[in-house]
Each structure stands twice: as structure tokens, then as C-alpha cells.
C-alpha positions in Angstrom: -151.2 76.7 -56.9 -150.8 80.5 -57.1 -147.1 80.6 -56.0 -146.0 78.1 -58.6 -147.7 80.3 -61.3 -146.3 83.5 -59.8 -142.7 82.1 -59.5 -142.8 80.2 -62.8 -142.0 76.8 -61.1 -143.8 73.5 -60.7 -146.2 73.0 -57.8 -143.7 70.6 -56.2 -140.9 73.2 -56.4 -143.1 75.9 -54.9 -144.1 73.6 -52.1 -140.4 72.7 -51.4 -139.5 76.4 -51.5 -142.2 77.2 -48.9 -141.2 74.2 -46.8 -137.6 75.4 -46.7 -138.6 79.0 -46.0 -140.8 78.1 -43.1 -138.2 75.7 -41.8 -135.8 78.6 -41.6 -138.4 80.9 -40.1 -140.5 78.8 -37.7 -141.7 81.9 -35.8 -143.5 83.1 -38.9 -145.4 79.9 -39.3 -146.3 79.9 -35.6 -147.5 83.5 -35.8 -149.7 82.6 -38.8 -151.1 79.6 -36.9 -151.8 81.8 -33.8 -153.3 84.6 -35.9 -155.7 82.2 -37.6 -156.6 80.5 -34.4 -157.4 83.9 -32.8 -159.4 84.9 -35.9 -161.4 81.7 -35.7 -162.1 82.3 -32.0 -163.2 85.9 -32.4 -164.4 86.0 -36.1 -162.1 89.0 -36.7 -158.6 90.3 -36.9 -156.9 93.6 -36.2 -154.1 95.8 -37.7 -151.2 97.1 -35.7 -153.1 100.1 -34.5 -156.2 98.1 -33.7 -158.4 98.6 -36.8 -160.8 95.8 -36.8 -161.8 93.5 -39.8 -164.5 91.0 -39.4 -164.0 87.7 -41.2 -167.4 86.2 -42.1 -167.1 82.6 -42.9 -163.9 81.8 -41.1 -165.8 79.4 -38.9 -168.0 78.1 -41.7 -168.2 74.8 -43.5 -167.4 76.2 -47.0 -163.7 75.3 -47.4 -163.0 77.9 -50.1 -164.5 80.7 -48.1 -162.8 79.6 -44.9 -159.4 79.4 -46.6 -160.0 82.9 -48.1 -160.8 84.3 -44.6 -157.7 82.6 -43.1 -155.5 84.3 -45.7 -157.3 87.6 -44.9 -156.6 87.0 -41.2 -152.9 86.8 -41.9 -152.8 89.6 -44.6 -154.8 92.2 -42.7 -152.4 92.7 -39.8 -149.5 93.0 -42.3 -151.0 95.1 -45.1 -153.3 97.0 -42.7 -150.4 97.6 -40.4 -148.4 99.0 -43.3 -151.3 101.3 -44.1 -151.5 102.3 -40.4 -147.8 103.3 -40.5 -148.2 105.3 -43.7 -151.3 107.1 -42.4 -149.4 108.1 -39.2 -146.5 109.3 -41.3 -148.8 111.4 -43.5 -150.5 112.9 -40.5 -147.1 113.7 -39.0 -146.0 115.3 -42.2 -149.2 117.4 -42.4 -148.6 118.7 -38.9 -144.9 119.5 -39.4 -144.2 123.2 -38.7 -140.9 122.9 -40.5 -142.6 121.8 -43.8 -145.2 124.6 -43.5 -142.4 127.1 -43.2 -140.7 125.6 -46.3 -143.9 126.1 -48.3 
């Protein structure tokens, strides 16, 4: 289990930490379930600004591939959304008249 390795704890401890975390934040678990269900239905997921990522294998029989695509379905909106925000910020900075005047 990757989290137990990353956190330096046993698999049981990692599972309990996750269980407690999700118990305190049920809306996150529900969002993840909804996001995966949507990705299964459409075969894709999107970032905050609508960038599209296909998820080949999310509906397949290969459990390892399917699990990987389910994780991607959750990670893409978060990490892709952060990239969307950074891109918008860089564009805004580039267009800033004040920054141009400052040299």
C-alpha cells in the first residue's frame, strides 16, 4: 500500500488514518465516488476550466488499469485545475500594463 510506505506506517495504520479522514470529510468521499461514476459513464474527466482527459480502460476488465484510470479521474480535476489556475495567473501577469511599466 503506497500510503503506508509514504507515511512510514503499517498498512492497517494507513487504512485507519484514511477511514478517520474520510469520516471527518464525507463530502470528499462522495465527490470522489461521483467523479469516478461520471468518468466511467463518459470515459473521460475534465479540469476546472473544461480541459478534457480521456480515460481508456476505466470501463475495462483489467482491474489494475481500471484502478489507475479511477485515480486519474480524481487527480485530473485537482491537479489539472491547479494548472489551469496557474496558467490563467501567468496570462494575467503577462498582460499586466503595470508590470510592463515597471520593466
